[in-house]
Backbone as JSON Lines, residues from 0, in Angstrom:
{"i":0,"aa":"D","n":[-17.43,-31.84,-54.82],"ca":[-17.93,-32.46,-56.26],"c":[-19.09,-31.16,-56.73]}
{"i":1,"aa":"G","n":[-19.52,-30.62,-56.17],"ca":[-20.16,-29.74,-56.08],"c":[-21.89,-29.95,-55.66]}
{"i":2,"aa":"A","n":[-22.02,-30.9,-55.07],"ca":[-23.08,-31.17,-54.71],"c":[-23.46,-30.09,-53.62]}
{"i":3,"aa":"V","n":[-24.85,-29.74,-53.47],"ca":[-25.22,-28.53,-52.47],"c":[-25.92,-29.73,-51.28]}
{"i":4,"aa":"D","n":[-25.68,-29.6,-49.91],"ca":[-25.84,-30.06,-48.8],"c":[-27.57,-29.22,-48.42]}
{"i":5,"aa":"P","n":[-28.88,-29.91,-48.83],"ca":[-29.64,-29.48,-48.82],"c":[-29.84,-28.66,-46.82]}
{"i":6,"aa":"A","n":[-29.38,-29.93,-46.03],"ca":[-28.74,-29.29,-44.33],"c":[-28.27,-28.08,-44.7]}
{"i":7,"aa":"D","n":[-27.48,-27.91,-44.98],"ca":[-26.91,-26.5,-45.51],"c":[-27.09,-25.77,-45.74]}
{"i":8,"aa":"V","n":[-28.25,-25.56,-46.81],"ca":[-29.06,-24.48,-47.01],"c":[-30.4,-24.44,-46.44]}
{"i":9,"aa":"A","n":[-30.8,-25.34,-45.55],"ca":[-31.78,-24.97,-44.64],"c":[-31.34,-24.32,-43.52]}
{"i":10,"aa":"A","n":[-29.78,-24.62,-43.43],"ca":[-30.03,-23.58,-41.99],"c":[-29.69,-22.71,-42.28]}
{"i":11,"aa":"R","n":[-28.41,-21.81,-43.52],"ca":[-28.19,-21.04,-44.47],"c":[-29.31,-20.22,-44.04]}
{"i":12,"aa":"Y","n":[-30.76,-20.54,-45.25],"ca":[-31.98,-19.48,-45.14],"c":[-32.91,-19.23,-43.89]}
{"i":13,"aa":"G","n":[-32.42,-20.05,-42.78],"ca":[-32.9,-20.66,-41.16],"c":[-32.7,-19.13,-40.38]}
{"i":14,"aa":"E","n":[-31.08,-18.96,-40.81],"ca":[-30.63,-17.62,-40.54],"c":[-30.5,-16.52,-40.68]}
{"i":15,"aa":"R","n":[-31.4,-16.77,-42.09],"ca":[-30.97,-15.06,-42.47],"c":[-32.44,-15.18,-42.55]}
{"i":16,"aa":"R","n":[-33.84,-15.75,-42.21],"ca":[-35.04,-15.68,-41.84],"c":[-34.96,-15.03,-40.21]}
{"i":17,"aa":"D","n":[-34.77,-15.77,-39.68],"ca":[-34.71,-15.28,-38.03],"c":[-34.15,-14.01,-37.62]}
{"i":18,"aa":"A","n":[-32.65,-13.66,-38.68],"ca":[-32.34,-12.43,-38.74],"c":[-33.2,-11.62,-38.6]}
{"i":19,"aa":"L","n":[-33.77,-11.71,-39.9],"ca":[-34.96,-10.59,-40.56],"c":[-36.51,-10.56,-39.41]}
{"i":20,"aa":"A","n":[-36.23,-11.3,-38.62],"ca":[-37.69,-11.93,-37.8],"c":[-37.25,-10.68,-36.76]}
{"i":21,"aa":"A","n":[-36.11,-11.17,-36.58],"ca":[-35.78,-10.14,-35.09],"c":[-35.37,-8.85,-35.17]}
{"i":22,"aa":"A","n":[-34.69,-8.16,-36.52],"ca":[-34.26,-6.82,-36.79],"c":[-36.75,-6.0,-36.9]}
{"i":23,"aa":"L","n":[-37.01,-6.83,-37.48],"ca":[-38.58,-6.58,-37.54],"c":[-39.08,-6.18,-36.3]}
{"i":24,"aa":"R","n":[-38.99,-8.19,-35.64],"ca":[-39.63,-7.45,-33.53],"c":[-38.71,-6.27,-33.62]}
{"i":25,"aa":"R","n":[-37.98,-5.89,-33.36],"ca":[-37.06,-4.85,-32.88],"c":[-37.96,-3.26,-33.39]}
{"i":26,"aa":"R","n":[-38.75,-3.29,-33.87],"ca":[-39.3,-2.94,-34.81],"c":[-40.84,-2.43,-34.86]}
{"i":27,"aa":"G","n":[-41.06,-3.56,-33.88],"ca":[-42.91,-3.81,-33.97],"c":[-43.7,-4.32,-34.73]}
{"i":28,"aa":"V","n":[-42.79,-4.92,-35.52],"ca":[-43.53,-5.74,-36.54],"c":[-43.54,-7.42,-35.96]}
{"i":29,"aa":"V","n":[-44.62,-8.0,-36.28],"ca":[-44.49,-9.45,-36.07],"c":[-44.26,-10.14,-37.64]}
{"i":30,"aa":"A","n":[-43.45,-11.14,-38.05],"ca":[-43.39,-11.51,-38.95],"c":[-43.2,-13.32,-38.21]}
{"i":31,"aa":"G","n":[-43.84,-14.44,-38.9],"ca":[-43.38,-15.48,-38.82],"c":[-43.23,-16.58,-39.87]}
{"i":32,"aa":"G","n":[-42.61,-18.02,-40.11],"ca":[-41.94,-18.7,-41.09],"c":[-40.82,-19.73,-39.89]}
{"i":33,"aa":"R","n":[-41.33,-20.44,-39.72],"ca":[-39.89,-21.48,-38.6],"c":[-39.63,-22.56,-39.63]}
{"i":34,"aa":"T","n":[-39.84,-22.4,-40.68],"ca":[-38.86,-23.43,-41.42],"c":[-38.96,-22.0,-42.99]}
{"i":35,"aa":"G","n":[-37.89,-22.91,-44.27],"ca":[-38.2,-22.71,-44.85],"c":[-37.54,-21.04,-45.48]}
{"i":36,"aa":"M","n":[-37.39,-21.06,-46.37],"ca":[-36.92,-19.58,-47.08],"c":[-38.38,-18.16,-46.97]}
{"i":37,"aa":"N","n":[-39.08,-18.66,-46.86],"ca":[-40.27,-17.85,-46.41],"c":[-40.36,-16.72,-45.17]}
{"i":38,"aa":"L","n":[-40.55,-15.74,-45.39],"ca":[-41.23,-15.08,-44.25],"c":[-42.25,-14.88,-44.05]}
{"i":39,"aa":"W","n":[-43.55,-14.33,-43.26],"ca":[-44.8,-14.19,-43.68],"c":[-45.29,-12.73,-42.49]}
{"i":40,"aa":"V","n":[-45.67,-11.9,-43.32],"ca":[-45.61,-10.99,-41.99],"c":[-47.19,-10.54,-42.65]}
{"i":41,"aa":"P","n":[-48.09,-10.03,-41.44],"ca":[-49.35,-10.0,-41.68],"c":[-49.7,-8.7,-41.93]}
{"i":42,"aa":"V","n":[-49.83,-7.94,-43.13],"ca":[-50.73,-6.77,-43.16],"c":[-52.2,-5.92,-43.11]}
{"i":43,"aa":"P","n":[-52.49,-5.18,-43.12],"ca":[-54.13,-4.56,-43.33],"c":[-54.25,-4.68,-44.44]}
{"i":44,"aa":"D","n":[-53.24,-4.5,-45.74],"ca":[-53.5,-4.26,-47.06],"c":[-52.02,-4.93,-47.8]}
{"i":45,"aa":"E","n":[-52.56,-5.63,-48.88],"ca":[-51.21,-6.8,-49.12],"c":[-50.84,-5.88,-49.67]}
{"i":46,"aa":"T","n":[-51.96,-5.18,-51.04],"ca":[-52.16,-4.83,-52.28],"c":[-50.45,-3.25,-52.25]}
{"i":47,"aa":"G","n":[-51.6,-2.48,-51.48],"ca":[-50.47,-1.47,-50.92],"c":[-48.86,-1.43,-50.11]}
{"i":48,"aa":"A","n":[-48.92,-2.5,-49.19],"ca":[-47.98,-3.24,-48.6],"c":[-47.38,-3.09,-49.79]}
{"i":49,"aa":"V","n":[-46.94,-4.1,-50.81],"ca":[-45.87,-4.82,-51.82],"c":[-46.05,-3.99,-52.8]}
{"i":50,"aa":"A","n":[-46.56,-2.44,-53.19],"ca":[-46.61,-1.25,-53.79],"c":[-45.78,-0.33,-53.16]}
{"i":51,"aa":"R","n":[-45.9,-0.05,-51.61],"ca":[-44.91,0.85,-51.08],"c":[-42.94,-0.14,-51.25]}
{"i":52,"aa":"L","n":[-42.98,-1.51,-51.09],"ca":[-42.15,-2.28,-50.65],"c":[-41.38,-2.23,-52.27]}
{"i":53,"aa":"L","n":[-42.12,-2.51,-53.03],"ca":[-41.43,-2.12,-54.77],"c":[-41.3,-0.34,-55.07]}
{"i":54,"aa":"H","n":[-41.7,0.3,-54.33],"ca":[-41.65,1.47,-54.79],"c":[-40.14,1.74,-54.41]}
{"i":55,"aa":"A","n":[-39.92,1.36,-52.9],"ca":[-38.83,1.45,-51.95],"c":[-37.44,0.52,-52.52]}
{"i":56,"aa":"G","n":[-37.7,-0.31,-53.9],"ca":[-36.8,-1.33,-54.4],"c":[-36.26,-2.71,-53.86]}
{"i":57,"aa":"W","n":[-37.98,-2.88,-53.25],"ca":[-37.92,-4.54,-53.19],"c":[-39.01,-4.88,-53.29]}
{"i":58,"aa":"A","n":[-38.65,-6.6,-53.98],"ca":[-39.92,-7.44,-54.35],"c":[-40.22,-8.19,-53.07]}
{"i":59,"aa":"V","n":[-41.39,-8.68,-52.61],"ca":[-42.38,-8.77,-51.9],"c":[-43.95,-9.98,-53.01]}
{"i":60,"aa":"A","n":[-43.53,-10.43,-52.48],"ca":[-45.61,-11.07,-53.16],"c":[-46.44,-10.76,-52.15]}
{"i":61,"aa":"P","n":[-47.63,-10.67,-52.2],"ca":[-48.89,-10.65,-51.81],"c":[-49.3,-12.42,-51.6]}
{"i":62,"aa":"G","n":[-49.71,-12.18,-49.85],"ca":[-49.64,-13.56,-49.28],"c":[-50.85,-14.36,-49.98]}
{"i":63,"aa":"A","n":[-52.46,-13.34,-51.11],"ca":[-53.13,-14.32,-51.16],"c":[-52.64,-14.91,-52.36]}
{"i":64,"aa":"R","n":[-51.51,-15.54,-52.53],"ca":[-51.35,-16.01,-53.8],"c":[-51.17,-17.94,-53.4]}
{"i":65,"aa":"F","n":[-51.08,-17.72,-51.81],"ca":[-50.81,-18.66,-51.29],"c":[-50.67,-19.11,-49.33]}
{"i":66,"aa":"R","n":[-52.37,-18.69,-49.6],"ca":[-52.6,-18.91,-47.99],"c":[-54.77,-19.33,-49.12]}
{"i":67,"aa":"L","n":[-55.25,-19.87,-48.21],"ca":[-56.5,-20.1,-48.2],"c":[-57.03,-19.88,-47.06]}
{"i":68,"aa":"N","n":[-57.43,-19.73,-45.69],"ca":[-57.94,-19.62,-44.57],"c":[-57.19,-18.06,-43.79]}
{"i":69,"aa":"T","n":[-56.48,-17.5,-44.19],"ca":[-55.42,-16.72,-42.69],"c":[-56.07,-15.67,-43.15]}
{"i":70,"aa":"P","n":[-55.42,-14.48,-42.3],"ca":[-55.96,-12.99,-42.82],"c":[-54.65,-12.92,-43.59]}
{"i":71,"aa":"P","n":[-54.86,-11.1,-44.27],"ca":[-53.8,-10.89,-45.03],"c":[-52.28,-10.31,-44.32]}
{"i":72,"aa":"G","n":[-51.22,-10.78,-45.79],"ca":[-49.66,-10.56,-45.32],"c":[-49.47,-10.93,-46.84]}
{"i":73,"aa":"I","n":[-47.91,-10.59,-46.67],"ca":[-46.89,-10.03,-47.52],"c":[-45.58,-11.69,-47.24]}
{"i":74,"aa":"R","n":[-45.69,-11.85,-48.3],"ca":[-44.73,-13.13,-48.59],"c":[-43.18,-12.54,-48.52]}
{"i":75,"aa":"V","n":[-42.0,-12.59,-47.89],"ca":[-40.56,-12.18,-48.15],"c":[-39.91,-13.05,-47.93]}
{"i":76,"aa":"T","n":[-39.67,-13.22,-49.62],"ca":[-38.26,-15.22,-49.39],"c":[-36.49,-13.91,-49.29]}
{"i":77,"aa":"V","n":[-36.46,-14.93,-47.96],"ca":[-34.88,-15.02,-47.93],"c":[-33.77,-15.46,-48.65]}
{"i":78,"aa":"S","n":[-34.32,-15.95,-49.02],"ca":[-33.32,-17.03,-50.15],"c":[-31.99,-16.61,-50.5]}
{"i":79,"aa":"T","n":[-31.85,-14.52,-50.87],"ca":[-30.47,-14.21,-51.56],"c":[-30.34,-13.47,-50.7]}
{"i":80,"aa":"L","n":[-31.08,-13.07,-49.53],"ca":[-31.29,-11.69,-48.89],"c":[-29.41,-11.9,-47.79]}
{"i":81,"aa":"T","n":[-28.76,-10.71,-47.81],"ca":[-27.27,-10.43,-48.16],"c":[-27.59,-10.02,-45.94]}
{"i":82,"aa":"N","n":[-26.33,-9.83,-45.03],"ca":[-26.62,-9.22,-44.3],"c":[-26.86,-8.59,-44.1]}
{"i":83,"aa":"A","n":[-25.82,-7.46,-44.74],"ca":[-26.31,-5.92,-45.26],"c":[-27.22,-5.68,-45.62]}
{"i":84,"aa":"E","n":[-28.33,-6.35,-45.9],"ca":[-29.69,-5.78,-46.52],"c":[-30.5,-5.72,-45.36]}
{"i":85,"aa":"I","n":[-30.29,-7.21,-44.27],"ca":[-31.16,-6.92,-43.28],"c":[-31.93,-5.77,-42.57]}
{"i":86,"aa":"E","n":[-30.9,-4.7,-42.12],"ca":[-31.88,-3.53,-41.88],"c":[-32.34,-2.77,-42.58]}
{"i":87,"aa":"P","n":[-31.71,-2.95,-43.62],"ca":[-32.98,-1.56,-44.87],"c":[-34.33,-2.57,-45.21]}
{"i":88,"aa":"L","n":[-34.28,-3.53,-45.26],"ca":[-35.26,-4.15,-45.74],"c":[-36.07,-4.34,-44.77]}
{"i":89,"aa":"S","n":[-35.91,-4.99,-43.25],"ca":[-36.76,-4.75,-42.02],"c":[-37.49,-2.92,-42.07]}
{"i":90,"aa":"E","n":[-36.41,-1.87,-42.23],"ca":[-36.81,-0.75,-42.38],"c":[-38.41,-0.34,-43.01]}
{"i":91,"aa":"A","n":[-38.31,-0.84,-44.54],"ca":[-39.03,-0.87,-45.45],"c":[-39.58,-1.41,-45.32]}
{"i":92,"aa":"I","n":[-40.24,-2.43,-44.23],"ca":[-41.03,-3.34,-43.92],"c":[-41.61,-2.55,-43.3]}
{"i":93,"aa":"T","n":[-41.59,-2.45,-42.47],"ca":[-41.53,-1.36,-40.7],"c":[-42.23,-0.19,-41.98]}
{"i":94,"aa":"A","n":[-42.23,0.46,-42.54],"ca":[-43.0,1.49,-43.11],"c":[-43.78,1.21,-44.15]}
{"i":95,"aa":"A","n":[-43.56,0.18,-45.05],"ca":[-45.0,-0.29,-45.7],"c":[-46.05,-1.08,-45.09]}
{"i":96,"aa":"V","n":[-45.77,-0.99,-43.82],"ca":[-47.36,-1.72,-43.12],"c":[-48.01,-1.27,-42.34]}
{"i":97,"aa":"R","n":[-47.11,-0.22,-41.58],"ca":[-47.62,0.86,-41.14],"c":[-47.39,2.43,-42.38]}
{"i":98,"aa":"P","n":[-48.14,2.47,-43.19],"ca":[-49.1,3.23,-43.75],"c":[-48.95,4.84,-42.97]}
{"i":99,"aa":"G","n":[-48.58,5.49,-43.17],"ca":[-49.17,7.34,-42.81],"c":[-48.74,7.37,-41.35]}
{"i":100,"aa":"E","n":[-47.28,6.74,-40.38],"ca":[-46.83,6.58,-39.78],"c":[-45.26,7.14,-39.86]}
{"i":101,"aa":"G","n":[-45.23,7.87,-39.24],"ca":[-43.76,8.49,-39.86],"c":[-43.83,9.4,-40.18]}
{"i":102,"aa":"D","n":[-43.32,9.55,-41.19],"ca":[-43.1,10.62,-42.55],"c":[-44.42,11.19,-43.29]}
{"i":103,"aa":"R","n":[-45.48,12.03,-41.83],"ca":[-45.99,12.97,-42.81],"c":[-46.32,13.5,-42.96]}
{"i":104,"aa":"R","n":[-46.84,13.48,-44.47],"ca":[-46.54,14.8,-45.56],"c":[-48.0,16.0,-45.55]}
{"i":105,"aa":"T","n":[-47.88,16.9,-45.91],"ca":[-48.88,18.08,-46.19],"c":[-48.63,18.6,-47.36]}
{"i":106,"aa":"Y","n":[-50.05,18.59,-48.06],"ca":[-49.73,19.9,-49.37],"c":[-50.75,21.26,-48.21]}
{"i":107,"aa":"A","n":[-50.42,22.13,-49.32],"ca":[-50.84,23.11,-49.33],"c":[-51.46,23.58,-50.47]}
């Protein structure tokens, strides 16, 4: 009949959210979000993290739009995330929230 089952949709979002959270956890990045289609990642600099992820090809939202009294973070929407995207996205988030770690550039 074409009807969408809300419980099925919620379960799929939960699977994607949990998979991304687990991938981030393996990289030492804390993420939160127990329900819904979003995962929240604390960051020291929302604008910088959003810009670095956009430059890497990933669109996320700064948390400032959605919070009142919580620390800075980014909102990652998982509604269209595929299994194949989980690891690359978790790598990009890790690099974005920890600027200066890993690949170091030098200028002569």
